[in-house]
Predicted model as a PDB file, atoms N, CA, C, CB and O in Angstrom, pLDDT in the B-factor column:
MODEL        1                                                                  
ATOM      1  N   MET A   1      29.902 155.086  56.281  1.00 68.00           N  
ATOM      2  CA  MET A   1      31.119 155.474  55.614  1.00 68.00           C  
ATOM      3  C   MET A   1      32.316 154.709  56.177  1.00 68.00           C  
ATOM      4  CB  MET A   1      31.334 156.972  55.744  1.00 68.00           C  
ATOM      5  O   MET A   1      33.165 154.229  55.426  1.00 68.00           O  
ATOM      6  N   PHE A   2      32.374 154.603  57.482  1.00 66.00           N  
ATOM      7  CA  PHE A   2      33.468 153.891  58.125  1.00 66.00           C  
ATOM      8  C   PHE A   2      33.437 152.408  57.756  1.00 66.00           C  
ATOM      9  CB  PHE A   2      33.397 154.065  59.648  1.00 66.00           C  
ATOM     10  O   PHE A   2      34.485 151.801  57.536  1.00 66.00           O  
ATOM     11  N   GLN A   3      32.257 151.834  57.689  1.00 74.00           N  
ATOM     12  CA  GLN A   3      32.085 150.429  57.322  1.00 74.00           C  
ATOM     13  C   GLN A   3      32.585 150.188  55.883  1.00 74.00           C  
ATOM     14  CB  GLN A   3      30.590 150.013  57.459  1.00 74.00           C  
ATOM     15  O   GLN A   3      33.226 149.175  55.605  1.00 74.00           O  
ATOM     16  N   TYR A   4      32.291 151.106  55.004  1.00 69.00           N  
ATOM     17  CA  TYR A   4      32.755 151.017  53.619  1.00 69.00           C  
ATOM     18  C   TYR A   4      34.285 151.035  53.581  1.00 69.00           C  
ATOM     19  CB  TYR A   4      32.174 152.180  52.769  1.00 69.00           C  
ATOM     20  O   TYR A   4      34.912 150.251  52.868  1.00 69.00           O  
ATOM     21  N   TYR A   5      34.863 151.935  54.353  1.00 65.00           N  
ATOM     22  CA  TYR A   5      36.326 152.044  54.399  1.00 65.00           C  
ATOM     23  C   TYR A   5      36.949 150.741  54.892  1.00 65.00           C  
ATOM     24  CB  TYR A   5      36.753 153.213  55.309  1.00 65.00           C  
ATOM     25  O   TYR A   5      37.918 150.257  54.305  1.00 65.00           O  
ATOM     26  N   LEU A   6      36.405 150.174  55.957  1.00 62.00           N  
ATOM     27  CA  LEU A   6      36.935 148.917  56.485  1.00 62.00           C  
ATOM     28  C   LEU A   6      36.778 147.786  55.470  1.00 62.00           C  
ATOM     29  CB  LEU A   6      36.230 148.550  57.797  1.00 62.00           C  
ATOM     30  O   LEU A   6      37.671 146.954  55.313  1.00 62.00           O  
ATOM     31  N   GLY A   7      35.657 147.765  54.798  1.00 70.00           N  
ATOM     32  CA  GLY A   7      35.436 146.752  53.773  1.00 70.00           C  
ATOM     33  C   GLY A   7      36.460 146.850  52.656  1.00 70.00           C  
ATOM     34  O   GLY A   7      36.977 145.835  52.189  1.00 70.00           O  
ATOM     35  N   ARG A   8      36.749 148.059  52.231  1.00 71.00           N  
ATOM     36  CA  ARG A   8      37.747 148.273  51.168  1.00 71.00           C  
ATOM     37  C   ARG A   8      39.141 147.879  51.642  1.00 71.00           C  
ATOM     38  CB  ARG A   8      37.745 149.747  50.711  1.00 71.00           C  
ATOM     39  O   ARG A   8      39.928 147.325  50.874  1.00 71.00           O  
ATOM     40  N   GLN A   9      39.445 148.164  52.897  1.00 71.00           N  
ATOM     41  CA  GLN A   9      40.757 147.810  53.439  1.00 71.00           C  
ATOM     42  C   GLN A   9      40.931 146.296  53.486  1.00 71.00           C  
ATOM     43  CB  GLN A   9      40.939 148.408  54.843  1.00 71.00           C  
ATOM     44  O   GLN A   9      42.032 145.796  53.258  1.00 71.00           O  
ATOM     45  N   ASN A  10      39.865 145.563  53.776  1.00 72.00           N  
ATOM     46  CA  ASN A  10      39.936 144.108  53.827  1.00 72.00           C  
ATOM     47  C   ASN A  10      40.056 143.504  52.431  1.00 72.00           C  
ATOM     48  CB  ASN A  10      38.710 143.547  54.536  1.00 72.00           C  
ATOM     49  O   ASN A  10      40.601 142.410  52.284  1.00 72.00           O  
ATOM     50  N   GLU A  11      39.564 144.183  51.416  1.00 78.00           N  
ATOM     51  CA  GLU A  11      39.630 143.674  50.049  1.00 78.00           C  
ATOM     52  C   GLU A  11      41.046 143.738  49.483  1.00 78.00           C  
ATOM     53  CB  GLU A  11      38.683 144.457  49.156  1.00 78.00           C  
ATOM     54  O   GLU A  11      41.427 142.891  48.674  1.00 78.00           O  
ATOM     55  N   LYS A  12      41.817 144.719  49.893  1.00 79.00           N  
ATOM     56  CA  LYS A  12      43.166 144.894  49.339  1.00 79.00           C  
ATOM     57  C   LYS A  12      44.065 143.686  49.588  1.00 79.00           C  
ATOM     58  CB  LYS A  12      43.811 146.132  49.929  1.00 79.00           C  
ATOM     59  O   LYS A  12      44.672 143.190  48.639  1.00 79.00           O  
ATOM     60  N   PRO A  13      44.178 143.188  50.826  1.00 84.00           N  
ATOM     61  CA  PRO A  13      45.027 142.002  51.034  1.00 84.00           C  
ATOM     62  C   PRO A  13      44.510 140.773  50.279  1.00 84.00           C  
ATOM     63  CB  PRO A  13      45.120 141.681  52.526  1.00 84.00           C  
ATOM     64  O   PRO A  13      45.303 139.978  49.775  1.00 84.00           O  
ATOM     65  N   LYS A  14      43.199 140.616  50.200  1.00 87.00           N  
ATOM     66  CA  LYS A  14      42.631 139.481  49.487  1.00 87.00           C  
ATOM     67  C   LYS A  14      42.973 139.554  48.009  1.00 87.00           C  
ATOM     68  CB  LYS A  14      41.115 139.430  49.678  1.00 87.00           C  
ATOM     69  O   LYS A  14      43.315 138.540  47.400  1.00 87.00           O  
ATOM     70  N   LYS A  15      42.886 140.728  47.435  1.00 89.00           N  
ATOM     71  CA  LYS A  15      43.215 140.912  46.020  1.00 89.00           C  
ATOM     72  C   LYS A  15      44.694 140.623  45.779  1.00 89.00           C  
ATOM     73  CB  LYS A  15      42.866 142.345  45.561  1.00 89.00           C  
ATOM     74  O   LYS A  15      45.048 140.000  44.778  1.00 89.00           O  
ATOM     75  N   ALA A  16      45.551 141.068  46.682  1.00 90.00           N  
ATOM     76  CA  ALA A  16      46.982 140.819  46.549  1.00 90.00           C  
ATOM     77  C   ALA A  16      47.284 139.324  46.616  1.00 90.00           C  
ATOM     78  CB  ALA A  16      47.757 141.566  47.641  1.00 90.00           C  
ATOM     79  O   ALA A  16      48.120 138.825  45.862  1.00 90.00           O  
ATOM     80  N   ILE A  17      46.616 138.615  47.505  1.00 91.00           N  
ATOM     81  CA  ILE A  17      46.794 137.165  47.619  1.00 91.00           C  
ATOM     82  C   ILE A  17      46.328 136.481  46.338  1.00 91.00           C  
ATOM     83  CB  ILE A  17      46.021 136.609  48.841  1.00 91.00           C  
ATOM     84  O   ILE A  17      46.991 135.569  45.844  1.00 91.00           O  
ATOM     85  N   ASP A  18      45.201 136.913  45.805  1.00 94.00           N  
ATOM     86  CA  ASP A  18      44.680 136.332  44.568  1.00 94.00           C  
ATOM     87  C   ASP A  18      45.641 136.547  43.400  1.00 94.00           C  
ATOM     88  CB  ASP A  18      43.313 136.934  44.237  1.00 94.00           C  
ATOM     89  O   ASP A  18      45.869 135.634  42.607  1.00 94.00           O  
ATOM     90  N   ILE A  19      46.198 137.738  43.294  1.00 95.00           N  
ATOM     91  CA  ILE A  19      47.138 138.050  42.210  1.00 95.00           C  
ATOM     92  C   ILE A  19      48.403 137.210  42.347  1.00 95.00           C  
ATOM     93  CB  ILE A  19      47.494 139.555  42.210  1.00 95.00           C  
ATOM     94  O   ILE A  19      48.904 136.675  41.358  1.00 95.00           O  
ATOM     95  N   ARG A  20      48.917 137.091  43.563  1.00 94.00           N  
ATOM     96  CA  ARG A  20      50.123 136.293  43.798  1.00 94.00           C  
ATOM     97  C   ARG A  20      49.863 134.819  43.499  1.00 94.00           C  
ATOM     98  CB  ARG A  20      50.607 136.462  45.250  1.00 94.00           C  
ATOM     99  O   ARG A  20      50.690 134.157  42.872  1.00 94.00           O  
ATOM    100  N   ALA A  21      48.728 134.310  43.939  1.00 95.00           N  
ATOM    101  CA  ALA A  21      48.385 132.903  43.684  1.00 95.00           C  
ATOM    102  C   ALA A  21      48.263 132.640  42.185  1.00 95.00           C  
ATOM    103  CB  ALA A  21      47.065 132.527  44.397  1.00 95.00           C  
ATOM    104  O   ALA A  21      48.712 131.598  41.706  1.00 95.00           O  
ATOM    105  N   GLN A  22      47.667 133.561  41.442  1.00 96.00           N  
ATOM    106  CA  GLN A  22      47.537 133.391  40.000  1.00 96.00           C  
ATOM    107  C   GLN A  22      48.901 133.395  39.317  1.00 96.00           C  
ATOM    108  CB  GLN A  22      46.654 134.489  39.414  1.00 96.00           C  
ATOM    109  O   GLN A  22      49.118 132.648  38.363  1.00 96.00           O  
ATOM    110  N   ALA A  23      49.810 134.218  39.791  1.00 96.00           N  
ATOM    111  CA  ALA A  23      51.168 134.248  39.232  1.00 96.00           C  
ATOM    112  C   ALA A  23      51.863 132.906  39.459  1.00 96.00           C  
ATOM    113  CB  ALA A  23      51.998 135.397  39.866  1.00 96.00           C  
ATOM    114  O   ALA A  23      52.518 132.384  38.556  1.00 96.00           O  
ATOM    115  N   TYR A  24      51.722 132.346  40.668  1.00 96.00           N  
ATOM    116  CA  TYR A  24      52.314 131.043  40.959  1.00 96.00           C  
ATOM    117  C   TYR A  24      51.712 129.963  40.063  1.00 96.00           C  
ATOM    118  CB  TYR A  24      52.111 130.679  42.438  1.00 96.00           C  
ATOM    119  O   TYR A  24      52.435 129.135  39.508  1.00 96.00           O  
ATOM    120  N   LEU A  25      50.395 129.978  39.926  1.00 97.00           N  
ATOM    121  CA  LEU A  25      49.718 128.978  39.095  1.00 97.00           C  
ATOM    122  C   LEU A  25      50.134 129.083  37.631  1.00 97.00           C  
ATOM    123  CB  LEU A  25      48.206 129.133  39.213  1.00 97.00           C  
ATOM    124  O   LEU A  25      50.345 128.067  36.969  1.00 97.00           O  
ATOM    125  N   ASP A  26      50.250 130.293  37.133  1.00 96.00           N  
ATOM    126  CA  ASP A  26      50.677 130.482  35.743  1.00 96.00           C  
ATOM    127  C   ASP A  26      52.076 129.899  35.518  1.00 96.00           C  
ATOM    128  CB  ASP A  26      50.660 131.981  35.374  1.00 96.00           C  
ATOM    129  O   ASP A  26      52.332 129.266  34.493  1.00 96.00           O  
ATOM    130  N   LEU A  27      52.965 130.113  36.468  1.00 95.00           N  
ATOM    131  CA  LEU A  27      54.319 129.587  36.342  1.00 95.00           C  
ATOM    132  C   LEU A  27      54.315 128.061  36.394  1.00 95.00           C  
ATOM    133  CB  LEU A  27      55.219 130.154  37.447  1.00 95.00           C  
ATOM    134  O   LEU A  27      54.967 127.409  35.578  1.00 95.00           O  
ATOM    135  N   VAL A  28      53.596 127.499  37.337  1.00 95.00           N  
ATOM    136  CA  VAL A  28      53.531 126.041  37.453  1.00 95.00           C  
ATOM    137  C   VAL A  28      52.927 125.432  36.188  1.00 95.00           C  
ATOM    138  CB  VAL A  28      52.704 125.632  38.693  1.00 95.00           C  
ATOM    139  O   VAL A  28      53.412 124.412  35.699  1.00 95.00           O  
ATOM    140  N   ASN A  29      51.885 126.046  35.663  1.00 96.00           N  
ATOM    141  CA  ASN A  29      51.236 125.514  34.461  1.00 96.00           C  
ATOM    142  C   ASN A  29      52.160 125.527  33.255  1.00 96.00           C  
ATOM    143  CB  ASN A  29      49.985 126.308  34.150  1.00 96.00           C  
ATOM    144  O   ASN A  29      52.210 124.543  32.517  1.00 96.00           O  
ATOM    145  N   ILE A  30      52.885 126.598  33.035  1.00 95.00           N  
ATOM    146  CA  ILE A  30      53.756 126.650  31.861  1.00 95.00           C  
ATOM    147  C   ILE A  30      54.956 125.729  32.039  1.00 95.00           C  
ATOM    148  CB  ILE A  30      54.226 128.089  31.602  1.00 95.00           C  
ATOM    149  O   ILE A  30      55.424 125.142  31.064  1.00 95.00           O  
ATOM    150  N   VAL A  31      55.461 125.591  33.251  1.00 93.00           N  
ATOM    151  CA  VAL A  31      56.557 124.635  33.477  1.00 93.00           C  
ATOM    152  C   VAL A  31      56.067 123.214  33.197  1.00 93.00           C  
ATOM    153  CB  VAL A  31      57.101 124.746  34.937  1.00 93.00           C  
ATOM    154  O   VAL A  31      56.782 122.416  32.591  1.00 93.00           O  
ATOM    155  N   ALA A  32      54.861 122.904  33.634  1.00 94.00           N  
ATOM    156  CA  ALA A  32      54.290 121.576  33.370  1.00 94.00           C  
ATOM    157  C   ALA A  32      54.110 121.358  31.870  1.00 94.00           C  
ATOM    158  CB  ALA A  32      52.937 121.411  34.097  1.00 94.00           C  
ATOM    159  O   ALA A  32      54.397 120.274  31.363  1.00 94.00           O  
ATOM    160  N   GLU A  33      53.640 122.377  31.162  1.00 92.00           N  
ATOM    161  CA  GLU A  33      53.438 122.261  29.717  1.00 92.00           C  
ATOM    162  C   GLU A  33      54.767 122.035  28.994  1.00 92.00           C  
ATOM    163  CB  GLU A  33      52.746 123.522  29.170  1.00 92.00           C  
ATOM    164  O   GLU A  33      54.850 121.198  28.094  1.00 92.00           O  
ATOM    165  N   ILE A  34      55.789 122.766  29.379  1.00 91.00           N  
ATOM    166  CA  ILE A  34      57.108 122.601  28.758  1.00 91.00           C  
ATOM    167  C   ILE A  34      57.677 121.223  29.094  1.00 91.00           C  
ATOM    168  CB  ILE A  34      58.082 123.717  29.227  1.00 91.00           C  
ATOM    169  O   ILE A  34      58.243 120.558  28.227  1.00 91.00           O  
ATOM    170  N   THR A  35      57.531 120.798  30.335  1.00 89.00           N  
ATOM    171  CA  THR A  35      58.016 119.480  30.753  1.00 89.00           C  
ATOM    172  C   THR A  35      57.327 118.377  29.967  1.00 89.00           C  
ATOM    173  CB  THR A  35      57.792 119.274  32.256  1.00 89.00           C  
ATOM    174  O   THR A  35      57.973 117.425  29.529  1.00 89.00           O  
ATOM    175  N   PHE A  36      56.028 118.503  29.789  1.00 89.00           N  
ATOM    176  CA  PHE A  36      55.270 117.520  29.015  1.00 89.00           C  
ATOM    177  C   PHE A  36      55.778 117.462  27.583  1.00 89.00           C  
ATOM    178  CB  PHE A  36      53.771 117.854  29.034  1.00 89.00           C  
ATOM    179  O   PHE A  36      55.932 116.374  27.028  1.00 89.00           O  
ATOM    180  N   SER A  37      56.040 118.606  26.980  1.00 86.00           N  
ATOM    181  CA  SER A  37      56.496 118.620  25.589  1.00 86.00           C  
ATOM    182  C   SER A  37      57.889 117.999  25.466  1.00 86.00           C  
ATOM    183  CB  SER A  37      56.506 120.059  25.042  1.00 86.00           C  
ATOM    184  O   SER A  37      58.181 117.318  24.483  1.00 86.00           O  
ATOM    185  N   VAL A  38      58.744 118.233  26.458  1.00 81.00           N  
ATOM    186  CA  VAL A  38      60.086 117.644  26.439  1.00 81.00           C  
ATOM    187  C   VAL A  38      59.992 116.134  26.612  1.00 81.00           C  
ATOM    188  CB  VAL A  38      60.977 118.261  27.548  1.00 81.00           C  
ATOM    189  O   VAL A  38      60.680 115.377  25.926  1.00 81.00           O  
ATOM    190  N   LYS A  39      59.141 115.705  27.526  1.00 80.00           N  
ATOM    191  CA  LYS A  39      58.979 114.274  27.801  1.00 80.00           C  
ATOM    192  C   LYS A  39      58.492 113.530  26.563  1.00 80.00           C  
ATOM    193  CB  LYS A  39      57.999 114.058  28.964  1.00 80.00           C  
ATOM    194  O   LYS A  39      58.872 112.381  26.339  1.00 80.00           O  
ATOM    195  N   HIS A  40      57.668 114.168  25.775  1.00 80.00           N  
ATOM    196  CA  HIS A  40      57.113 113.542  24.575  1.00 80.00           C  
ATOM    197  C   HIS A  40      57.865 113.955  23.315  1.00 80.00           C  
ATOM    198  CB  HIS A  40      55.642 113.895  24.434  1.00 80.00           C  
ATOM    199  O   HIS A  40      57.370 113.812  22.197  1.00 80.00           O  
ATOM    200  N   GLU A  41      59.069 114.470  23.526  1.00 80.00           N  
ATOM    201  CA  GLU A  41      59.972 114.844  22.445  1.00 80.00           C  
ATOM    202  C   GLU A  41      59.363 115.828  21.450  1.00 80.00           C  
ATOM    203  CB  GLU A  41      60.409 113.618  21.718  1.00 80.00           C  
ATOM    204  O   GLU A  41      59.669 115.796  20.258  1.00 80.00           O  
ATOM    205  N   GLU A  42      58.515 116.684  21.950  1.00 75.00           N  
ATOM    206  CA  GLU A  42      57.970 117.757  21.128  1.00 75.00           C  
ATOM    207  C   GLU A  42      58.854 118.977  21.325  1.00 75.00           C  
ATOM    208  CB  GLU A  42      56.476 118.068  21.495  1.00 75.00           C  
ATOM    209  O   GLU A  42      59.410 119.184  22.403  1.00 75.00           O  
ATOM    210  N   LYS A  43      58.977 119.762  20.306  1.00 75.00           N  
ATOM    211  CA  LYS A  43      59.789 120.966  20.421  1.00 75.00           C  
ATOM    212  C   LYS A  43      59.038 122.033  21.201  1.00 75.00           C  
ATOM    213  CB  LYS A  43      60.179 121.493  19.033  1.00 75.00           C  
ATOM    214  O   LYS A  43      57.826 122.198  21.067  1.00 75.00           O  
ATOM    215  N   ARG A  44      59.788 122.742  22.009  1.00 75.00           N  
ATOM    216  CA  ARG A  44      59.199 123.900  22.681  1.00 75.00           C  
ATOM    217  C   ARG A  44      59.068 124.999  21.648  1.00 75.00           C  
ATOM    218  CB  ARG A  44      60.063 124.368  23.910  1.00 75.00           C  
ATOM    219  O   ARG A  44      59.959 125.212  20.825  1.00 75.00           O  
ATOM    220  N   ASN A  45      57.968 125.680  21.703  1.00 84.00           N  
ATOM    221  CA  ASN A  45      57.802 126.759  20.736  1.00 84.00           C  
ATOM    222  C   ASN A  45      58.067 128.110  21.399  1.00 84.00           C  
ATOM    223  CB  ASN A  45      56.388 126.726  20.125  1.00 84.00           C  
ATOM    224  O   ASN A  45      58.165 128.219  22.621  1.00 84.00           O  
ATOM    225  N   LEU A  46      58.175 129.107  20.573  1.00 88.00           N  
ATOM    226  CA  LEU A  46      58.481 130.456  21.054  1.00 88.00           C  
ATOM    227  C   LEU A  46      57.425 130.951  22.031  1.00 88.00           C  
ATOM    228  CB  LEU A  46      58.598 131.424  19.880  1.00 88.00           C  
ATOM    229  O   LEU A  46      57.755 131.618  23.012  1.00 88.00           O  
ATOM    230  N   GLU A  47      56.164 130.635  21.777  1.00 90.00           N  
ATOM    231  CA  GLU A  47      55.092 131.085  22.666  1.00 90.00           C  
ATOM    232  C   GLU A  47      55.253 130.507  24.073  1.00 90.00           C  
ATOM    233  CB  GLU A  47      53.728 130.691  22.091  1.00 90.00           C  
ATOM    234  O   GLU A  47      55.039 131.212  25.059  1.00 90.00           O  
ATOM    235  N   GLN A  48      55.626 129.235  24.170  1.00 91.00           N  
ATOM    236  CA  GLN A  48      55.838 128.630  25.486  1.00 91.00           C  
ATOM    237  C   GLN A  48      56.962 129.342  26.233  1.00 91.00           C  
ATOM    238  CB  GLN A  48      56.160 127.132  25.345  1.00 91.00           C  
ATOM    239  O   GLN A  48      56.846 129.617  27.427  1.00 91.00           O  
ATOM    240  N   LEU A  49      58.035 129.634  25.532  1.00 91.00           N  
ATOM    241  CA  LEU A  49      59.158 130.304  26.182  1.00 91.00           C  
ATOM    242  C   LEU A  49      58.800 131.730  26.599  1.00 91.00           C  
ATOM    243  CB  LEU A  49      60.368 130.323  25.254  1.00 91.00           C  
ATOM    244  O   LEU A  49      59.247 132.206  27.642  1.00 91.00           O  
ATOM    245  N   GLN A  50      58.000 132.403  25.789  1.00 94.00           N  
ATOM    246  CA  GLN A  50      57.534 133.741  26.158  1.00 94.00           C  
ATOM    247  C   GLN A  50      56.615 133.676  27.378  1.00 94.00           C  
ATOM    248  CB  GLN A  50      56.802 134.404  24.974  1.00 94.00           C  
ATOM    249  O   GLN A  50      56.712 134.512  28.277  1.00 94.00           O  
ATOM    250  N   GLN A  51      55.723 132.683  27.408  1.00 95.00           N  
ATOM    251  CA  GLN A  51      54.838 132.525  28.564  1.00 95.00           C  
ATOM    252  C   GLN A  51      55.646 132.230  29.820  1.00 95.00           C  
ATOM    253  CB  GLN A  51      53.814 131.402  28.315  1.00 95.00           C  
ATOM    254  O   GLN A  51      55.342 132.748  30.894  1.00 95.00           O  
ATOM    255  N   PHE A  52      56.675 131.400  29.687  1.00 94.00           N  
ATOM    256  CA  PHE A  52      57.521 131.092  30.835  1.00 94.00           C  
ATOM    257  C   PHE A  52      58.217 132.347  31.342  1.00 94.00           C  
ATOM    258  CB  PHE A  52      58.556 130.023  30.469  1.00 94.00           C  
ATOM    259  O   PHE A  52      58.261 132.594  32.547  1.00 94.00           O  
ATOM    260  N   THR A  53      58.755 133.131  30.432  1.00 95.00           N  
ATOM    261  CA  THR A  53      59.448 134.360  30.825  1.00 95.00           C  
ATOM    262  C   THR A  53      58.510 135.329  31.529  1.00 95.00           C  
ATOM    263  CB  THR A  53      60.065 135.034  29.604  1.00 95.00           C  
ATOM    264  O   THR A  53      58.870 135.916  32.549  1.00 95.00           O  
ATOM    265  N   ARG A  54      57.303 135.497  30.984  1.00 96.00           N  
ATOM    266  CA  ARG A  54      56.325 136.397  31.620  1.00 96.00           C  
ATOM    267  C   ARG A  54      55.922 135.887  33.000  1.00 96.00           C  
ATOM    268  CB  ARG A  54      55.074 136.546  30.734  1.00 96.00           C  
ATOM    269  O   ARG A  54      55.882 136.652  33.964  1.00 96.00           O  
ATOM    270  N   ALA A  55      55.624 134.586  33.092  1.00 96.00           N  
ATOM    271  CA  ALA A  55      55.195 134.023  34.377  1.00 96.00           C  
ATOM    272  C   ALA A  55      56.313 134.122  35.406  1.00 96.00           C  
ATOM    273  CB  ALA A  55      54.759 132.555  34.209  1.00 96.00           C  
ATOM    274  O   ALA A  55      56.072 134.479  36.559  1.00 96.00           O  
ATOM    275  N   ASN A  56      57.519 133.809  34.995  1.00 95.00           N  
ATOM    276  CA  ASN A  56      58.661 133.884  35.904  1.00 95.00           C  
ATOM    277  C   ASN A  56      58.884 135.321  36.372  1.00 95.00           C  
ATOM    278  CB  ASN A  56      59.930 133.342  35.222  1.00 95.00           C  
ATOM    279  O   ASN A  56      59.147 135.556  37.552  1.00 95.00           O  
ATOM    280  N   SER A  57      58.781 136.266  35.469  1.00 95.00           N  
ATOM    281  CA  SER A  57      58.958 137.682  35.826  1.00 95.00           C  
ATOM    282  C   SER A  57      57.904 138.138  36.819  1.00 95.00           C  
ATOM    283  CB  SER A  57      58.904 138.561  34.575  1.00 95.00           C  
ATOM    284  O   SER A  57      58.209 138.865  37.764  1.00 95.00           O  
ATOM    285  N   ARG A  58      56.661 137.712  36.609  1.00 95.00           N  
ATOM    286  CA  ARG A  58      55.592 138.087  37.543  1.00 95.00           C  
ATOM    287  C   ARG A  58      55.872 137.537  38.936  1.00 95.00           C  
ATOM    288  CB  ARG A  58      54.230 137.578  37.039  1.00 95.00           C  
ATOM    289  O   ARG A  58      55.679 138.238  39.930  1.00 95.00           O  
ATOM    290  N   VAL A  59      56.321 136.298  39.016  1.00 95.00           N  
ATOM    291  CA  VAL A  59      56.617 135.709  40.325  1.00 95.00           C  
ATOM    292  C   VAL A  59      57.774 136.446  40.987  1.00 95.00           C  
ATOM    293  CB  VAL A  59      56.950 134.209  40.188  1.00 95.00           C  
ATOM    294  O   VAL A  59      57.735 136.700  42.191  1.00 95.00           O  
ATOM    295  N   VAL A  60      58.781 136.785  40.231  1.00 94.00           N  
ATOM    296  CA  VAL A  60      59.915 137.521  40.796  1.00 94.00           C  
ATOM    297  C   VAL A  60      59.466 138.891  41.309  1.00 94.00           C  
ATOM    298  CB  VAL A  60      61.033 137.685  39.742  1.00 94.00           C  
ATOM    299  O   VAL A  60      59.940 139.352  42.347  1.00 94.00           O  
ATOM    300  N   LEU A  61      58.563 139.535  40.589  1.00 94.00           N  
ATOM    301  CA  LEU A  61      58.116 140.872  40.993  1.00 94.00           C  
ATOM    302  C   LEU A  61      57.159 140.860  42.182  1.00 94.00           C  
ATOM    303  CB  LEU A  61      57.451 141.554  39.830  1.00 94.00           C  
ATOM    304  O   LEU A  61      57.244 141.730  43.049  1.00 94.00           O  
ATOM    305  N   ILE A  62      56.251 139.886  42.234  1.00 93.00           N  
ATOM    306  CA  ILE A  62      55.222 139.936  43.281  1.00 93.00           C  
ATOM    307  C   ILE A  62      55.222 138.736  44.211  1.00 93.00           C  
ATOM    308  CB  ILE A  62      53.878 140.057  42.654  1.00 93.00           C  
ATOM    309  O   ILE A  62      54.400 138.665  45.124  1.00 93.00           O  
ATOM    310  N   GLY A  63      56.127 137.791  43.996  1.00 92.00           N  
ATOM    311  CA  GLY A  63      56.171 136.603  44.845  1.00 92.00           C  
ATOM    312  C   GLY A  63      56.806 136.877  46.190  1.00 92.00           C  
ATOM    313  O   GLY A  63      57.455 137.901  46.402  1.00 92.00           O  
ATOM    314  N   SER A  64      56.604 135.938  47.087  1.00 90.00           N  
ATOM    315  CA  SER A  64      57.225 136.068  48.413  1.00 90.00           C  
ATOM    316  C   SER A  64      58.729 135.860  48.287  1.00 90.00           C  
ATOM    317  CB  SER A  64      56.614 135.047  49.424  1.00 90.00           C  
ATOM    318  O   SER A  64      59.203 135.271  47.316  1.00 90.00           O  
ATOM    319  N   ASN A  65      59.465 136.342  49.264  1.00 91.00           N  
ATOM    320  CA  ASN A  65      60.927 136.202  49.254  1.00 91.00           C  
ATOM    321  C   ASN A  65      61.348 134.738  49.198  1.00 91.00           C  
ATOM    322  CB  ASN A  65      61.533 136.868  50.490  1.00 91.00           C  
ATOM    323  O   ASN A  65      62.314 134.394  48.517  1.00 91.00           O  
ATOM    324  N   GLU A  66      60.628 133.877  49.913  1.00 92.00           N  
ATOM    325  CA  GLU A  66      60.965 132.462  49.949  1.00 92.00           C  
ATOM    326  C   GLU A  66      60.831 131.832  48.568  1.00 92.00           C  
ATOM    327  CB  GLU A  66      60.078 131.731  50.950  1.00 92.00           C  
ATOM    328  O   GLU A  66      61.685 131.048  48.155  1.00 92.00           O  
ATOM    329  N   VAL A  67      59.772 132.170  47.861  1.00 90.00           N  
ATOM    330  CA  VAL A  67      59.554 131.612  46.525  1.00 90.00           C  
ATOM    331  C   VAL A  67      60.595 132.143  45.554  1.00 90.00           C  
ATOM    332  CB  VAL A  67      58.139 131.942  46.021  1.00 90.00           C  
ATOM    333  O   VAL A  67      61.154 131.376  44.770  1.00 90.00           O  
ATOM    334  N   VAL A  68      60.860 133.418  45.592  1.00 89.00           N  
ATOM    335  CA  VAL A  68      61.839 134.022  44.673  1.00 89.00           C  
ATOM    336  C   VAL A  68      63.210 133.404  44.925  1.00 89.00           C  
ATOM    337  CB  VAL A  68      61.895 135.578  44.852  1.00 89.00           C  
ATOM    338  O   VAL A  68      63.913 133.063  43.974  1.00 89.00           O  
ATOM    339  N   ASN A  69      63.601 133.254  46.187  1.00 90.00           N  
ATOM    340  CA  ASN A  69      64.879 132.635  46.502  1.00 90.00           C  
ATOM    341  C   ASN A  69      64.901 131.172  46.056  1.00 90.00           C  
ATOM    342  CB  ASN A  69      65.165 132.740  48.004  1.00 90.00           C  
ATOM    343  O   ASN A  69      65.927 130.674  45.593  1.00 90.00           O  
ATOM    344  N   GLY A  70      63.773 130.493  46.198  1.00 89.00           N  
ATOM    345  CA  GLY A  70      63.675 129.104  45.747  1.00 89.00           C  
ATOM    346  C   GLY A  70      63.850 128.985  44.246  1.00 89.00           C  
ATOM    347  O   GLY A  70      64.495 128.052  43.767  1.00 89.00           O  
ATOM    348  N   LEU A  71      63.280 129.923  43.498  1.00 83.00           N  
ATOM    349  CA  LEU A  71      63.449 129.911  42.048  1.00 83.00           C  
ATOM    350  C   LEU A  71      64.902 130.133  41.653  1.00 83.00           C  
ATOM    351  CB  LEU A  71      62.568 130.973  41.406  1.00 83.00           C  
ATOM    352  O   LEU A  71      65.406 129.550  40.693  1.00 83.00           O  
ATOM    353  N   HIS A  72      65.548 130.980  42.412  1.00 78.00           N  
ATOM    354  CA  HIS A  72      66.939 131.316  42.104  1.00 78.00           C  
ATOM    355  C   HIS A  72      67.856 130.105  42.283  1.00 78.00           C  
ATOM    356  CB  HIS A  72      67.417 132.472  42.994  1.00 78.00           C  
ATOM    357  O   HIS A  72      68.861 129.982  41.583  1.00 78.00           O  
ATOM    358  N   HIS A  73      67.518 129.215  43.214  1.00 76.00           N  
ATOM    359  CA  HIS A  73      68.362 128.060  43.513  1.00 76.00           C  
ATOM    360  C   HIS A  73      68.033 126.844  42.659  1.00 76.00           C  
ATOM    361  CB  HIS A  73      68.233 127.698  44.963  1.00 76.00           C  
ATOM    362  O   HIS A  73      68.708 125.819  42.759  1.00 76.00           O  
ATOM    363  N   VAL A  74      67.009 126.944  41.824  1.00 67.00           N  
ATOM    364  CA  VAL A  74      66.635 125.790  40.981  1.00 67.00           C  
ATOM    365  C   VAL A  74      67.381 125.823  39.690  1.00 67.00           C  
ATOM    366  CB  VAL A  74      65.135 125.765  40.706  1.00 67.00           C  
ATOM    367  O   VAL A  74      67.203 124.940  38.851  1.00 67.00           O  
TER     368      VAL A  74                                                      
ENDMDL                                                                          
END                                                                             
């Protein structure tokens, strides 16, 4: 029982790291997609802007203080 508890406790930080990393990746991917479309003179569509807003919001909510502050200064 104690071993199970310790195992579950170790999973929580790993899951949090995975969720945070996915939020960062989602933001980087949509920024790259928007940048590519601008570079090739394609119009940004509503879906891209919605994805950017969602990804940015996730990073602000669960990102580290350093990343959130970095986003604010860009």
